[in-house]
VOLOFI-79831 format. One record per residue (C-alpha): residue in one letter; residue number from 1; x, y, z. Coordinates in Angstrom, 1 decimal, padded with zeros to 4 digits. Example, Ala and Ser with C-alpha at 12.3 -4.5 7.8 and 13.67 -1.06 7.14 Angstrom:
BEGIN
resn, resi, u, v, w
a, 1, 012.3, -004.5, 007.8
s, 2, 013.7, -001.1, 007.1
REM end
This chain:
BEGIN
resn, resi, u, v, w
m, 1, 155.7, 023.5, -064.2
s, 2, 157.8, 021.0, -066.7
e, 3, 156.9, 020.5, -070.3
k, 4, 156.0, 017.3, -070.0
a, 5, 153.1, 018.4, -066.7
n, 6, 152.3, 021.5, -069.2
k, 7, 151.6, 018.6, -072.2
v, 8, 149.3, 016.5, -069.8
l, 9, 147.0, 019.3, -069.1
y, 10, 146.6, 020.5, -072.6
i, 11, 145.7, 017.0, -073.5
a, 12, 143.0, 016.7, -070.1
l, 13, 142.0, 020.2, -071.3
s, 14, 141.5, 020.0, -074.6
l, 15, 139.4, 016.3, -073.9
l, 16, 137.1, 018.1, -071.6
i, 17, 136.6, 020.9, -074.6
a, 18, 136.1, 018.3, -077.1
i, 19, 133.2, 016.5, -074.9
v, 20, 131.2, 019.4, -074.0
f, 21, 131.3, 020.4, -077.5
w, 22, 129.9, 016.9, -078.2
l, 23, 127.1, 017.2, -075.6
y, 24, 126.5, 020.3, -076.9
v, 25, 126.4, 019.4, -080.5
d, 26, 124.2, 016.3, -079.7
d, 27, 121.6, 018.4, -077.7
v, 28, 121.3, 021.3, -080.0
q, 29, 121.5, 019.7, -083.7
g, 30, 118.9, 017.3, -082.6
s, 31, 120.4, 013.5, -082.0
k, 32, 117.7, 011.8, -080.5
i, 33, 117.2, 008.6, -079.2
s, 34, 114.1, 006.3, -078.0
e, 35, 113.7, 004.3, -074.4
t, 36, 110.7, 002.1, -073.4
y, 37, 108.9, 001.9, -070.1
y, 38, 107.2, -000.6, -069.2
r, 39, 104.4, -001.2, -066.3
i, 40, 104.1, 002.2, -065.2
p, 41, 101.3, 002.5, -062.5
i, 42, 098.8, 005.3, -062.7
e, 43, 097.4, 007.5, -060.3
f, 44, 094.1, 008.2, -059.8
i, 45, 093.2, 011.8, -058.5
g, 46, 090.3, 011.8, -056.3
a, 47, 090.3, 007.8, -055.6
e, 48, 091.1, 008.6, -052.1
d, 49, 088.9, 011.6, -051.1
t, 50, 086.6, 012.8, -053.8
l, 51, 084.7, 010.0, -054.8
p, 52, 084.5, 008.3, -051.5
n, 53, 082.7, 012.1, -050.1
r, 54, 079.8, 011.2, -053.1
g, 55, 079.6, 007.2, -051.7
l, 56, 081.7, 006.2, -054.8
m, 57, 084.7, 004.4, -055.2
l, 58, 086.9, 003.0, -058.1
t, 59, 086.2, -000.9, -058.4
e, 60, 087.7, -001.7, -061.6
g, 61, 090.8, -000.1, -063.5
e, 62, 092.8, 000.7, -060.4
d, 63, 095.7, -002.0, -061.4
i, 64, 096.2, -000.7, -065.0
t, 65, 099.4, -000.2, -066.0
i, 66, 101.0, 001.9, -069.0
d, 67, 104.0, 001.0, -071.5
l, 68, 105.3, 003.5, -073.0
k, 69, 107.9, 004.3, -075.7
l, 70, 109.5, 008.1, -075.7
s, 71, 111.7, 009.9, -077.7
g, 72, 113.9, 012.9, -077.5
p, 73, 117.5, 014.5, -077.2
r, 74, 119.6, 011.8, -075.8
i, 75, 120.8, 013.5, -072.5
l, 76, 117.3, 013.9, -071.5
i, 77, 116.3, 010.5, -072.4
s, 78, 119.1, 009.0, -071.0
g, 79, 118.5, 010.2, -067.5
l, 80, 114.8, 009.8, -067.7
d, 81, 114.3, 006.8, -064.8
k, 82, 110.8, 004.8, -064.8
s, 83, 110.7, 006.2, -061.2
d, 84, 110.7, 009.9, -063.1
i, 85, 107.5, 009.2, -065.4
r, 86, 104.0, 009.7, -063.6
i, 87, 100.6, 009.2, -064.9
q, 88, 097.9, 010.8, -063.6
v, 89, 094.0, 009.9, -064.2
d, 90, 091.7, 012.8, -063.1
l, 91, 088.2, 011.1, -061.0
t, 92, 087.2, 014.2, -059.6
n, 93, 084.2, 015.2, -061.8
i, 94, 082.7, 011.3, -061.6
s, 95, 079.9, 012.0, -059.6
a, 96, 077.7, 008.8, -060.3
v, 97, 078.1, 005.0, -060.8
g, 98, 078.8, 004.0, -064.1
t, 99, 081.8, 002.9, -066.3
y, 100, 084.0, 005.6, -068.0
t, 101, 086.8, 006.1, -070.5
l, 102, 089.2, 009.0, -069.6
n, 103, 092.4, 010.7, -071.0
y, 104, 095.2, 010.4, -068.9
e, 105, 098.1, 012.9, -068.5
i, 106, 101.8, 012.0, -068.5
l, 107, 103.7, 014.3, -066.1
f, 108, 108.0, 014.6, -065.5
p, 109, 109.9, 016.1, -062.8
d, 110, 110.2, 019.9, -063.1
n, 111, 113.6, 019.5, -064.1
v, 112, 112.7, 018.3, -067.1
d, 113, 111.7, 020.0, -070.7
r, 114, 108.2, 017.9, -071.6
s, 115, 108.7, 019.7, -074.9
r, 116, 111.4, 018.1, -075.9
i, 117, 110.5, 014.8, -075.4
s, 118, 107.7, 012.8, -077.6
r, 119, 105.5, 010.0, -077.0
e, 120, 105.8, 007.1, -079.8
y, 121, 104.1, 004.5, -078.4
a, 122, 101.7, 003.9, -075.3
s, 123, 100.0, 000.4, -074.5
r, 124, 097.0, 002.4, -074.1
s, 125, 095.3, 005.5, -075.2
m, 126, 092.7, 005.5, -073.1
v, 127, 091.7, 004.3, -069.7
t, 128, 088.2, 002.5, -068.7
v, 129, 087.3, 002.6, -065.3
k, 130, 084.5, 001.1, -063.2
i, 131, 082.7, 003.3, -060.5
e, 132, 080.3, 001.9, -058.0
e, 133, 078.6, 002.6, -054.7
l, 134, 080.8, 002.5, -051.6
y, 135, 079.1, 000.5, -049.1
t, 136, 079.7, 001.6, -045.7
k, 137, 079.4, -000.3, -042.2
t, 138, 080.9, 000.0, -038.6
v, 139, 082.3, -003.0, -037.1
p, 140, 084.0, -003.9, -033.2
v, 141, 087.7, -004.8, -032.5
e, 142, 088.1, -007.6, -030.6
v, 143, 091.0, -008.6, -028.2
s, 144, 092.3, -012.3, -028.2
v, 145, 094.1, -012.4, -025.0
s, 146, 097.0, -014.9, -024.5
g, 147, 099.5, -015.6, -022.3
e, 148, 099.8, -015.4, -018.2
v, 149, 101.3, -012.3, -016.2
a, 150, 104.2, -012.9, -014.4
d, 151, 103.4, -013.9, -010.3
g, 152, 102.1, -011.2, -008.4
y, 153, 100.4, -009.1, -011.1
i, 154, 097.1, -009.1, -012.8
y, 155, 095.6, -007.7, -016.5
m, 156, 092.5, -005.5, -015.6
a, 157, 090.8, -006.9, -018.7
e, 158, 087.6, -004.8, -017.9
r, 159, 090.2, -001.9, -017.9
l, 160, 091.5, -002.0, -021.5
v, 161, 091.0, 000.6, -023.9
l, 162, 091.0, 000.6, -027.5
d, 163, 091.4, 003.4, -029.5
p, 164, 089.3, 003.1, -031.8
a, 165, 086.8, 000.6, -030.8
n, 166, 085.3, 000.2, -033.4
l, 167, 086.3, 000.2, -037.8
v, 168, 084.8, 002.1, -040.0
v, 169, 084.7, -000.3, -043.2
s, 170, 083.9, 000.6, -047.1
g, 171, 084.1, -001.1, -050.4
r, 172, 081.7, -003.0, -052.3
e, 173, 078.7, -004.6, -050.2
k, 174, 079.5, -008.0, -051.2
d, 175, 083.3, -007.6, -050.0
v, 176, 082.2, -005.8, -047.0
e, 177, 079.6, -007.6, -045.7
k, 178, 081.7, -010.5, -045.1
v, 179, 083.5, -008.4, -042.6
a, 180, 082.0, -008.9, -039.1
a, 181, 084.6, -008.0, -036.4
a, 182, 088.3, -007.0, -036.4
r, 183, 091.1, -008.9, -033.9
i, 184, 094.0, -007.8, -032.0
k, 185, 096.3, -010.7, -030.8
l, 186, 097.3, -009.6, -027.3
d, 187, 100.3, -011.7, -025.8
l, 188, 100.4, -011.3, -022.3
t, 189, 103.5, -013.8, -021.1
g, 190, 105.7, -012.7, -018.4
a, 191, 103.7, -009.4, -018.6
t, 192, 104.9, -006.8, -015.1
s, 193, 103.7, -003.7, -016.7
s, 194, 100.8, -002.2, -018.8
i, 195, 101.4, -002.4, -022.5
s, 196, 100.3, 000.6, -024.5
r, 197, 101.1, 000.8, -028.3
k, 198, 099.7, 000.4, -031.4
f, 199, 098.6, -002.7, -032.9
d, 200, 098.1, -004.7, -036.3
y, 201, 094.7, -006.4, -036.5
e, 202, 093.2, -009.2, -039.2
l, 203, 089.8, -009.0, -039.8
l, 204, 087.0, -012.1, -039.6
d, 205, 084.3, -013.1, -041.0
a, 206, 080.8, -014.1, -038.9
e, 207, 082.6, -017.5, -038.4
g, 208, 085.9, -016.1, -036.5
n, 209, 087.5, -017.3, -040.0
v, 210, 090.4, -014.6, -041.5
i, 211, 089.5, -012.9, -044.3
e, 212, 091.6, -010.8, -046.7
a, 213, 091.5, -007.3, -047.1
e, 214, 091.8, -007.0, -051.0
g, 215, 088.9, -004.0, -052.2
i, 216, 088.0, -002.8, -048.5
r, 217, 088.9, 000.4, -047.3
l, 218, 089.3, 001.1, -043.2
s, 219, 089.2, 004.0, -041.4
d, 220, 092.8, 002.7, -039.4
n, 221, 095.7, 001.0, -040.3
q, 222, 096.8, 000.5, -036.7
i, 223, 094.7, 000.2, -033.5
q, 224, 095.9, 001.9, -030.1
v, 225, 096.0, -000.3, -027.5
d, 226, 096.4, 000.4, -023.4
a, 227, 096.1, -002.7, -021.3
p, 228, 096.6, -002.5, -017.5
v, 229, 098.9, -005.0, -016.2
y, 230, 098.8, -003.9, -012.3
l, 231, 101.3, -005.2, -009.1
v, 232, 098.4, -006.8, -007.1
k, 233, 100.0, -005.9, -003.4
t, 234, 098.1, -006.2, 000.2
l, 235, 098.4, -002.9, 002.1
n, 236, 097.9, -002.2, 006.4
l, 237, 095.2, -000.2, 007.1
t, 238, 096.1, 002.4, 009.8
v, 239, 094.7, 005.4, 011.9
k, 240, 096.7, 007.4, 014.1
f, 241, 095.7, 008.9, 017.4
k, 242, 096.0, 012.4, 019.1
e, 243, 096.6, 012.3, 022.9
s, 244, 096.2, 014.4, 025.9
p, 245, 095.8, 013.4, 029.8
g, 246, 093.2, 011.3, 030.0
s, 247, 092.8, 010.5, 026.5
n, 248, 096.2, 008.3, 026.5
l, 249, 096.1, 005.5, 023.7
e, 250, 098.0, 003.1, 026.6
d, 251, 094.3, 003.8, 028.4
v, 252, 092.5, 002.5, 025.2
d, 253, 092.1, -000.9, 023.0
w, 254, 091.5, -000.6, 019.4
k, 255, 090.8, -002.5, 016.2
l, 256, 089.6, -002.4, 013.0
e, 257, 086.9, -004.9, 011.7
q, 258, 089.4, -005.1, 008.3
n, 259, 093.1, -004.5, 008.9
t, 260, 094.3, -004.7, 005.5
v, 261, 093.0, -004.3, 002.4
e, 262, 094.2, -005.9, -001.0
v, 263, 094.7, -003.6, -004.5
a, 264, 096.3, -003.3, -007.8
g, 265, 098.1, -000.4, -009.4
e, 266, 101.1, 000.8, -011.4
a, 267, 104.3, -000.5, -010.1
a, 268, 105.8, 002.5, -009.7
s, 269, 103.1, 003.6, -007.4
l, 270, 102.9, 001.0, -005.3
e, 271, 106.2, -000.5, -004.9
n, 272, 107.2, 001.6, -001.7
k, 273, 104.1, 001.7, -000.8
e, 274, 102.9, -000.7, 002.8
d, 275, 099.7, 001.5, 004.7
i, 276, 096.9, 003.4, 004.3
l, 277, 096.4, 006.0, 006.8
l, 278, 092.7, 006.1, 007.4
g, 279, 092.5, 009.0, 009.6
e, 280, 093.6, 010.9, 012.9
i, 281, 091.1, 010.0, 015.8
d, 282, 091.4, 013.1, 018.9
l, 283, 090.5, 010.7, 021.9
s, 284, 090.0, 013.4, 023.7
s, 285, 086.5, 014.4, 021.7
l, 286, 085.3, 010.5, 022.6
l, 287, 083.2, 010.4, 025.4
s, 288, 083.2, 006.9, 026.0
d, 289, 083.8, 003.4, 023.7
t, 290, 083.3, 004.1, 020.5
e, 291, 082.3, 002.2, 016.6
m, 292, 082.9, 004.3, 013.8
v, 293, 082.9, 003.6, 010.2
l, 294, 086.0, 004.7, 008.4
d, 295, 086.1, 005.2, 004.3
i, 296, 089.1, 003.2, 002.9
s, 297, 090.7, 005.9, 000.3
l, 298, 093.0, 004.1, -001.8
p, 299, 096.1, 005.5, -003.7
a, 300, 095.6, 006.9, -006.8
g, 301, 095.1, 005.1, -009.8
t, 302, 094.6, 001.9, -007.9
v, 303, 091.9, -000.5, -007.9
n, 304, 090.5, -002.5, -004.8
l, 305, 090.4, -006.1, -005.1
s, 306, 089.1, -006.4, -001.7
g, 307, 085.7, -005.2, -002.1
y, 308, 084.9, -003.1, 000.8
t, 309, 085.5, 000.5, 000.9
t, 310, 085.5, 001.1, 004.4
t, 311, 086.3, -000.3, 007.9
t, 312, 084.6, 000.1, 011.4
l, 313, 086.7, 001.2, 014.3
t, 314, 086.5, 000.1, 017.5
i, 315, 087.7, 001.7, 020.7
t, 316, 087.2, 000.9, 024.4
f, 317, 088.4, 002.9, 027.0
s, 318, 089.9, 001.3, 030.2
d, 319, 087.7, 000.4, 033.0
n, 320, 090.8, 002.0, 035.2
l, 321, 089.5, 005.5, 034.0
a, 322, 086.9, 007.1, 035.8
t, 323, 084.4, 010.5, 034.5
k, 324, 083.4, 013.7, 036.5
a, 325, 081.6, 017.0, 035.5
l, 326, 082.7, 020.5, 037.2
s, 327, 081.1, 023.8, 037.2
v, 328, 083.7, 025.7, 036.2
s, 329, 083.5, 029.8, 036.3
n, 330, 087.8, 030.4, 036.2
i, 331, 087.4, 031.6, 032.7
s, 332, 090.3, 034.0, 031.2
a, 333, 091.2, 035.0, 027.4
v, 334, 094.8, 034.9, 025.6
g, 335, 095.8, 036.4, 022.3
l, 336, 093.8, 039.8, 022.9
s, 337, 095.4, 043.0, 020.8
e, 338, 096.7, 046.4, 022.7
g, 339, 093.7, 048.0, 023.8
q, 340, 091.3, 045.2, 023.5
s, 341, 089.3, 044.5, 026.4
f, 342, 086.8, 041.0, 027.0
d, 343, 083.9, 040.5, 028.7
r, 344, 082.6, 037.3, 029.3
l, 345, 078.9, 036.7, 028.8
t, 346, 079.1, 032.8, 029.9
s, 347, 079.7, 033.2, 033.3
s, 348, 080.5, 029.4, 034.3
v, 349, 081.5, 026.7, 031.7
e, 350, 080.5, 022.5, 032.4
v, 351, 083.8, 020.6, 032.1
m, 352, 083.9, 016.8, 031.6
l, 353, 086.9, 015.5, 033.1
r, 354, 088.2, 011.5, 032.5
g, 355, 091.8, 010.0, 033.7
p, 356, 092.3, 007.5, 036.7
a, 357, 089.8, 007.1, 039.3
d, 358, 091.5, 007.9, 042.4
e, 359, 093.1, 011.2, 040.6
v, 360, 089.6, 012.5, 038.7
e, 361, 088.1, 011.9, 042.4
q, 362, 090.3, 014.8, 044.1
v, 363, 089.7, 017.0, 041.2
t, 364, 087.6, 020.2, 042.0
a, 365, 086.4, 023.3, 040.1
e, 366, 089.1, 025.1, 041.5
d, 367, 091.9, 022.9, 040.0
v, 368, 090.2, 023.7, 036.3
r, 369, 090.9, 026.6, 034.5
v, 370, 089.2, 027.4, 031.1
v, 371, 090.9, 029.5, 028.6
v, 372, 089.6, 031.2, 025.1
d, 373, 092.4, 032.4, 022.5
l, 374, 091.0, 035.3, 020.7
e, 375, 094.1, 036.2, 018.6
e, 376, 092.1, 036.1, 015.3
y, 377, 089.2, 037.8, 016.4
t, 378, 090.6, 041.3, 015.9
s, 379, 087.2, 043.1, 015.4
n, 380, 084.9, 044.3, 018.1
g, 381, 081.8, 042.4, 018.8
t, 382, 080.0, 039.3, 020.4
y, 383, 081.3, 035.9, 019.8
s, 384, 080.8, 032.4, 020.8
v, 385, 084.5, 031.1, 021.2
p, 386, 086.0, 027.2, 021.3
a, 387, 087.6, 027.5, 024.9
m, 388, 090.6, 025.0, 025.7
v, 389, 090.2, 023.4, 029.2
f, 390, 093.5, 022.9, 031.6
v, 391, 093.6, 020.9, 034.7
d, 392, 096.6, 022.0, 037.4
g, 393, 098.2, 019.7, 039.7
y, 394, 096.8, 016.4, 037.9
d, 395, 098.9, 015.0, 034.3
n, 396, 096.5, 012.0, 034.2
v, 397, 093.3, 014.0, 034.4
g, 398, 091.9, 015.9, 031.3
a, 399, 088.9, 017.4, 029.5
i, 400, 086.9, 015.6, 027.0
g, 401, 084.2, 016.7, 024.8
s, 402, 084.3, 020.3, 023.6
c, 403, 082.9, 023.6, 025.1
s, 404, 082.8, 027.6, 024.0
v, 405, 082.1, 030.8, 025.7
a, 406, 080.2, 033.4, 024.8
c, 407, 082.1, 037.0, 024.9
k, 408, 082.1, 040.3, 024.2
i, 409, 085.2, 042.1, 022.7
k, 410, 085.2, 045.7, 022.8
s, 411, 088.0, 048.5, 022.3
REM end
């Protein structure tokens, strides 16, 4: 390193040592300064919890501030800001209405040695407060709605949810008695989805005029609003039919008294929905023309705007169909496990057939088979089992209604 560089380094080091030494001497040897801090607010311990729990409230004195002149070592005072100084008054020992003159405590940050700071002047030596009875009442939360939702949507006012739906208002009786309600302003202009968020509100008097909340305590600062805005859609009502010989869809006329229903729901749940399936009808279970009432089950979360919750299905069979009853004794079983035997107790079954008239006329009992499936019957015993009916040689003729066979299963 050059001689010139060494010289600069030595000078800098000397200055640093001199500054540190000066600060040390200034601090240790008692060099003091004074500083005045104006309008320091007071923290009232117990004003927000202890007093209200006792039915009391602070009504005068909470806006008091204090000017302080503090002195101490330069290094402490020069680094002390007004925001570092806290003044506290303890109200937790107060249990009755009245006027009280109380001491206060000055607090500093933990890293400040308060024993080295002196109070030279204070604009107040004590703090006077007034404690009154806390008056409380509950008022409703109202919603003022403005604007129109987008075309094809509907605002479901009856499903509006407010949390909370009422506010607890407390304070001096003369202030609280002015409050009749709280009002939220809800703008629905162009809305295409439900609204769910917290809203500010304003307080109203009995005439609907806005009043200031100064001096009034409120149980909630905001209100959670869930305002349903639903998509409106017309859905088709449909029925699924199970066909079989003699019970084909082409051989019936059917209609629904109501074949559409208008619903409302969240757009996400309805945008791909076009139909509502009312159920499946087995045509072979119907012996003749039939009317039946079907329930309309809406998609989850939707609302029925049409008003009706059922519709009537009318089914009329073609005049070209005929029916015929036969006593059939050709009864057999399938599905027996190894080692099992089947003894029928029913010697013959009454079977009702349906199909084109010219074919039904030709069918005899010898063309019909009754079969019971015993695969699920693994234990020995006597059972009455639903039976299946087959008509051999006549593709357009089938059994209608139901029948069963009594039988005994044994090993």
